N, C-alpha and C positions, 0 to 999 in steps of 0.2 A: 227207242230206248227210254226207260223210265229214269227221269232225272230228279225225281222227288226224294228229298232227304227226310229222315224221320227226326223230328224235334222231340226230345225227352225233357219234360219239365218236372223237377223234383221240388216239392214244397216241404220245408223243414222249419223247425223253430229257429228264430234269428240267432239265438245264442249258440247254435250248433253249426253255423254256416261255414266256419273255417275247416272244421273236421269233415263235414260233408263235402265241401269243395275239394279237399284233398282226395277223397274217395272218388268223386266224379272225374277228377283229372287222370285217374288210372284207366278210364274207359276209352278216352279218345286222345290222339296225339296232337291235335291241332287247336286246343283251347276250348274254354267254356266261358259263359258270362253269367254273372251273379247279380240278382236284384236283392239288395239288402238296404232297407230304409231305417234301420233301428237307430242310427246316429245322424239322421238327416239334418236336424237343426244345428247340432254341434259342428258338423262339417261345413254347413252353410255359413255359420258365423266366422269360421276360420278363413273363408275365402269370399267374404261378403261383397267384395268389389267385382265379383264375376257372376254373371247371370246363369247360375247353375240349376236352380230348382224351378220347376213349373208347377201349376196347380194340380195336374194329374198325379205327379209324384207325391205331393203333399197329402193326397187322399189315400195313399197306400197303407196297408196294414204293417205296423212297425214290429209286431211280434213274430212275423214270419219272414222267411227269405225264400227265394226261388232260384234254382240253379238250372240253367239251360245248356244242354249239349246236343250234338247233332250227329246222326249216324248216316253214313253214305249209303246209296242204293245197293252197293255190293255187299254190305254187311247186314247181319241179322239183328234187328233192334231188340228182339226178345232175349237174346243172350246178354246184352248190355243191361236190360231191365232186371233180369234175374240176378246178375252180379250185384247191381246197385242195391236191390232189395235185401240180399243176403248180407252184404257188408254193412249197410246202414242199420239193419236190425241187430246185427251182432255187436254194433257199437252203441246200442240203445238210443238211436236217433229216430224219433218219430218222423215218418215220411209218407207223403202221398205222391205217387208217380203217375203222370199222364203223358200222352203222346199227341203229336199232330204232324201233318205233312207240310213240307214247304220246299220251294225251289232253292237251289244252292245260293243263287244271287240274293234271295230274300234273307236268308240267315246270315250271309256274309255282312249284310248291312244292318241287321236287326239290332245288334248291340251298340251301334254307333250313337244312338240317341242317349245312351247313358254315359258317354265319354265326352266331357267338356274340358275347356282349358283349365289347368290347375297349377298353382304355384307349388314349387318344391324347394325346401331349404330357403336360403336367403337370396339366391341369385338366379334361379331358373324358373321358367314358365313352360309347361308342356302344352303344346297346341296341336290337337288333331287337325290334319290338313284340310278337313272339310269345314272347319269352323273359320270362316273368313273374317268375321267381325268379332273382336274380343278386346278387352281392356287390359292394359299393362301399365298401371300408374306408377309402379316402382321401377320401371325401365329395366326389367329383368332380361336376361338372355333367353330368347325364345327357341325352344327345341320343337321343330315341326315333326310330327310323328304320324305315320301310317302303319299301325301295328300289323295289318294283314291277319294272318292266322297265328302269328308268333306271340309268345308270352311277353308282356311288358308294356304297360301303358303309362305307368307312373301313378295310377290311381290306387293300386294295391299297396298295403302297408309294407310288404317286403321290398318292393321296388323303391318306394319313397325313402324308407330307412337307409337303404343302400346308397341312394343318391345323396342323401344328407351327409353320410359318412365320407363319400367321395369328395364332396364339396369341402369338408373340413380338413381332409388329410392330403388331397392332391395339391401339388405345387406346380408352378409354371415350368414347362419343359419336361415334365415327367413322362415316362413310358408306361402305358396302361394296358392291362390284360383283363379281358372279361371272359370267364369260363361259363358256358351256357348262355350265349349272348342274346338269344331270343330276338326281339325286335331291334336290338342294337342300341337301345335307349341309354344304357350305362356308358357305353363307349362314346356315343355322341355327346352325352353330358360331360364326360371327362375332357373331350376335345374342346367343347365350348368353354369349359372352365380353364383351359390353358395347357392341356397335355400336348406334348410334342407329337405323339403317335398313339394309336390304339389298335389292338388286335382283339377281335371277337371270335371265339371258337364255339361251335355247336355241332351236335351230331345230326341235327335236323337241317337238311339242305334248304327247305323252305324258309326256316328262320334266318339262315345266312343270307339268302337272297333278299329277304325283307330288310335285314340289317344294312346291307350294301346300298339298297335303294334309299333307305332313310339317311344314310351318310351323304348320299348324293343330294338329297333334298335339303340338307342342312349345310351344303357346300364344304364338307370336311372329308369328302371321299379320298382326296389325295393323302390324307393322314390315317385313313382307316383301312385295315385288312380284315376281311371276313374269311374264315376258314371252316370248312365242313370236315369234321373228323374228331379224333381223340387227342386230348391234350398232350399225352406223353409221346404220341407218334408225330405230331405236327409242329410243336413249338420248341424253339431253342432260345437261349439267352436269358437275361434278367430283366425284371420290371420294377418300377418304383411303386406302383399300386396295382394290386390284383383283386378282382372282385368275383365272387361266386354267389349269385342269387339263385339258388336251386332248391333242393330239399335236403333234409337232415342227413339221410343215408348217403347221398352223393357227396355232400360236404365232408362227411367223415372219410369216405374213400379218397376224395380229392386231396384232403389235408395231409395224406401220407406222401404225396408226390410233389405238392406245390412248393415245398422249401427249396427245391433245386432251381426254381425260377426267381428266388428272392435274394436280394442283398441284405446285409444286416439291418438296414434301416427301411426296408420295404414294408409297406402297410398292406396287410391281407384282410379284406373285408368280406365277411360271410353274412348271408341273409337267407330268408326263406325257411326259418326255423320256428316251428310251433313251440310254444313255451314248454309243453309237456315233453319235448325231446331235448331240451337244453342240457340236462344232466348228461345225456348220451354224448352230446357234442363236447362238453367240457371234459369228459373222461377221455375222449379220443384225441384232444388237442393239448391237454395240460402239460404233457412232457416236452412239447416242442415250441409252444407259443405262449406269450403273455398277452393279456387282454388290455388294450389301450383304452377302450371305451365300449360300453354296452348300451344299446337302446332298445326300447320295447314299445309296441303300440298294438293295442287290441289283441294281445296274445301272440304276437309275432315278435321275434327277437333277431337283432342284427348286432354284430360285433366287429370292431376293428382290432386286429391282432398284429403282433410283431414276433419275430423269432427270438427265443430266449438266448 
């Protein structure tokens, strides 16, 4: 049996990486990885005490970015390539698409070289479990992470912004709900920051499995519940903090139902919003929620909300 996967590499201008990444995520359900070196020095200065950058990366072209996605042997890569070319061209994104063959275990490990320990907010340090030697001079709480194929490493702006807001608004003993839990990173962060319990819900069984394993690795499995399914069908009760780090359209749909899980003082944190969709979000939530805080980084927006 052929176990070769097809690697699709999309080269695009660095300034288009977020828009192109959103298009690429439509093609595969199990994640992509992105090479974007346009802010390398700036990011290095922010985390200078961590050995993040090597000489090979410093030689990379800063004007371009590369998106890698992988097509299983059972799928037709030509269909994916046609879709990508059509959508990227319709969005006026200059692109060059190439392909290569690789074994599944190779691509599973490919992206790991780009994921190093990284501080988030004031109290957390995200450590990929394969990085055994790392510095933690600020004595941060260490969140050990094996993302697997699930979304959420803490390196992307959407996840970082969400975690920063969780750190700001979560109180000791809070009950936490994460909708679209991915790797479980937000739930585990909440528990390390003092939450009494956390529930992570995702429609992807692999994501829930990864989240449970990460909770075990961080010794908080007794406080975490991973649920595969739909929020409305699986969840009851009220929560102190609710997070949804998904995409704008899902956040809009979710925000119709989420008030039933909120107390008057519950903080609802939304992220994964490209700035061009912010007005759509505001139109959808303005009648039910007030904005406690808004944060933005490199075109991505996160907000902390409360019921009016």
